[in-house]
N, C-alpha and C positions, 0 to 999 in steps of 0.2 A: 177481505170481505167475502170473497168467493169461498174461501176455506171455511168460514163460519157457516155459510149456507150448506155446504157439504156436510159439516158436522151435525147441524140441526136436522138435516134430512136423514142422516144415518141413525140418529137417536130416535127420530119419529118412526122410521120403518122398523127398527129393531124392537121398539116398544109395541108396535102394532103386531109384530110377529109373535111376541111373547103373550100378548093379550089374546091372540087368536087361539093359542094352545089351551086357555082356560074356558073358552066358550063351549057350550054344549051343542056342537054341530057334528054332522057325520065326519068320520075320519077320512073318507074319500075327498072331502073338501078341505078339511083342516090341514092335512099334511102338505098338499101342493101349495095351499095358500101360505103356509109358514115358510116353505122353501123359497117361494117367490119374494116374499117380504124380506127374509133373511139375506137372500142374494142381493137385493137392492141395497140393504143396509151395508153389506160387505163391500159393494161397489163404491158407495160414498165414503166408507171408512178408508178404502184404498186411495181414493182421490184426495181425501183430506191429508193423509200421510204423505203422499207424493208432493202436494202443494207446500208442505212445511219443509221438505228436503231442500238443501242447497241446490242451485242450478246445475252445478257440475256433477251431481249424483242423480239427476233425473233422467239421464240418458243411458241406455235407450228407454224411452218412456213406457212403451207398451209392455216389455218384459218385467220392468220394475212394478208397474201397476198391477200386472197379472199376479206376481208373487205376493204382493200385499193383499190382493183380493182372496187368493187361496188361503193365506194365513187367517184372514178374518172370517172366511166362510167355514173352514173345517175346525178351527180351534178358536171360537169367538172370544172366550174370556181371556185366555192366555195371549191371544193375538194382540189385544189392546196393550198389554205390558211389553210385548216384543216390539211392536211398532213404535211405541213411545221410546223405548231404549234405542232403537235404530235411528229415529229422528234426532234425539238428543245427542247421540254419538256423532252423527254426521254433521250436526250444526256446531257443536262446541268442542269436540274432542278429536276431530280429524285434522291431519296435517295438511298444510297447503301444498299443492303440487307445483313443482317448478317446471316451467315450459321453456324449452330451448328451441326456438324456431330454426328451421333449416336455413342455411345461408349458402350462397353460391361462392365457390372457391375456384379461382382461376388455376388452370393446370400450369405447373412450373415448366419452364423451358428445358427440354432434354439436352443434356450434354454428355458426351461419351466419357470424358475424363481421361486420366492417364492409365487406367487399368486395362483398357482395351477390351476385346471380346473373349469371353471364356469359351474355349473350344471343347472342353470335356466336362462330363458330369462329375459331381462330387461323389464321395464314397457312399453316403447314405442314399443318394438317388440311384446309384448303380445297384445296390442291394435291393432297393424297393422294386425297381423295374424287373430285375431278373427273378425275384421271388414272387412275382405276380403272374401266374400262368394265363390269366384272362387278357393280358395285353397282347397286341399283335406281335408276330414273330419279328417284324421289321423293327419295332420299337425296342424289343429285348436284344436284338442283334446290335443295334446302335449302342445300347447301354453296355453290352459286353465288349464292344470295340473300345469303349472309353475306359475299360479296366486297366489299360496301360498306364493311366495316371495314378493308380493305386500301387502301394508297395507290394512286391511279389509275395511277401509273407502273408498278406491278407487276400490277395487276388487268387493265389493258387488253390486254397481250400474252396473258394467259390467256384472256380473252374472245375474242380473235381466233382462238386455237387451237380453241375450241369451235364456231366457225362451220362446221367440217367434221365435227362429231360426228355419230354415227349417230342419236342421240336427237333427234327433232324439237323436243321441248319445250326442250331445252338450247340448240339452235341458235337458236330464235326468241327465247328469253330473253336469250341472249348478244348477239344482234343488237340487240334492244331496248335493252339497257343501254348498248351502244356508241353507238347512235344518240342516246339521251337525253343522254349526256355530250357528244357533238359539238354537239347543239342547244343545250345549256346554255352552252357556251363561245361559240358563234356569237351567241347572244342577248345575252350580256354584252358581246361586242365591238361588236355593232350598237348597243346602248344607249350605250356609251361614245363611239362615233364620232359619234352624234347630239349628245351633250353637247359633244364637242370642237368640232364645227362651229358650235355656238351659243355657245361659250365666248369671253369677252372678257377675262377676268382671267388674266394670264400664269402665276401660280402654280398656279391651278386647271387650266389647260391642260396644264402640265407633269405634274401628278398624273394627269390622264386619259391622257396619252400613256404614262406609265410603266405604268399598269394595262393599257393595250392591248398594250404590248410583252410584258408578263408573260403575258397571255392567249394571244397568238400563239405565244409560246414553249411554252406548255402543250401545244399540239398536237404539238410535237416531243418535249418531255420525257416526255409520257405515251404516246408511240408511236401517236398517233391518225392522224397524217398520214404519207403515204408518197409517194415519187416527186416529180412536179411539184407536188403539193399541199404537200408538205413544204418544197420550195424556196421556194414562195410564202409560206408561213407564216414561215419564217426571214427572208426578205427584209423582210417587213412588220415583224417584231419588231425587226430591226436598224434599220430606218428610223425607227421611233418612239423607240427607245432613243437613237440618235444625236441626234435632234432635241432631246431633253431635255438630253443631256450638253453640247450646244453652249452652253447658257445656265445650266447648273446643275451643281455638283460633287456627285456622288452615288456613293459607293463601292459601294453595293449594286447600282446600275444598271451600273457598270463591270464588276462580276462577272457580271451577267446578260448583258451584251453579249459578254463573253469566252466564256461558254458557247455563245452563239449562233454566234460565230465558229468555235469548235471544231467545232460541228456542220456548219458550212459548209466545214470543212477549211482555214480561214484561220489557220494556226497562229501565224505571226509577229504578226499583228494581235491575236490572242487573248492572246499573251504581253504585248504592249504594254498591252492593256486591264487585265490583272492588275497590271501595274506601276503604272498610274494608281490602281487601287484601293488598293494598298499605300501609295502616297504620300498618300492621303486618310485613312490611319489604320486601314484594315481589318486585322483580325487575320491574321497570316501563317499561323497554323495552319488557318484556314478556307480559305486559297488554296492551300496546299501540295498537297492531294489533286488539284486541277486541274492544277497544274504537273507533278505526277507523271504525270498522264494525258497531258499534252502531250509529256513526255519519252518516254513509252511509244509514242505515235503516231509519234514521230521515230526509234524504235528505239534510243534512247539509254538503255540499261538501267542504266548506272551512275548517270545522273542520276535515274532513277526511285528507286533506293535512297537517293540523297542527299536527295531531297525527302521520302520516307517516313520517314527517320530524324529529320526535324525535327518530325514529328507526335507528340504525346504518346501514350504506350503505352495510356493509358486513354481513347482517343478515343471519344466518345459514340455515334457511328454504327457499328453492328455490321459493316456490309458493308465500310466503309473499314478498320475495325480488323482484319477477317479478311484483307484484301488486304495490310495492313501486316505482319501476322504471317507471311504466306506469303513475302513478298519478303525479310524481314529475319530469317527463322528461322535460317539458317546463321550469320548474324552474331552473333545472341544466344547461339547455342550455343557 
């Protein structure tokens, strides 16, 4: 009923405004009168449109009514069509809104479980904290101290990056950790060399040489050695590994030798070493990632995919599994 009165008032005022324009009266009175009457008609048009809108679309009331008023005032003819379309869409074509009221959920009882308390940060957390200079030095030092939980292969490059950090504490701590790791490896090598020189039992000498080769390789594997020092470490590792393989068939040692040869860019010899390891019964799935690496270094990308396809999809090493998914993604799709 109220909407009908609003509509009637809008029609009356708009008719009066149009009639005023055809009257022979001074323009100084005609124009203000038209504006007032047209504004009144626009107001009632807006109120009529709002009254036909569903209740859920009337809020907030004042901004919606203001929008309708501006449409009716500035574009009077087109506004009727627009407002009619808005009202019809809101009433007959809008989707109902689902309302999920908030509910109170009781907090579960905390239990520690069997896992215990984690004393160190994860690898991602360590990288994040150390690579964020805005954090306090105390927080970054604690993250650096947690790096002992990481493999040395990944923690050593991180420590080397920190040698140029602005924080003195971080630089000194990183240097100390690197120096301690180098001293540990050198000490182990020195002790084994002393035992090897005093050794008279062939089997025990082979064991010492194998351990020495692994320790020399650790300098390269963990990125501790560079330049001439790296070349020396690799040469010594190859020397001791070959000395053992001359008298003993060891598949693991052939794989180690192949890795050393890859680092020395002796690709053909490395491939031959892997072949010896396969002949001795080493699992092919363990060697395929290295063969894929060799193919990549030779820029033979078809061979890379060929080797990666032979690796099980549930390979336990995440980094190799990620590489496999990257190279074989378009094939699997």
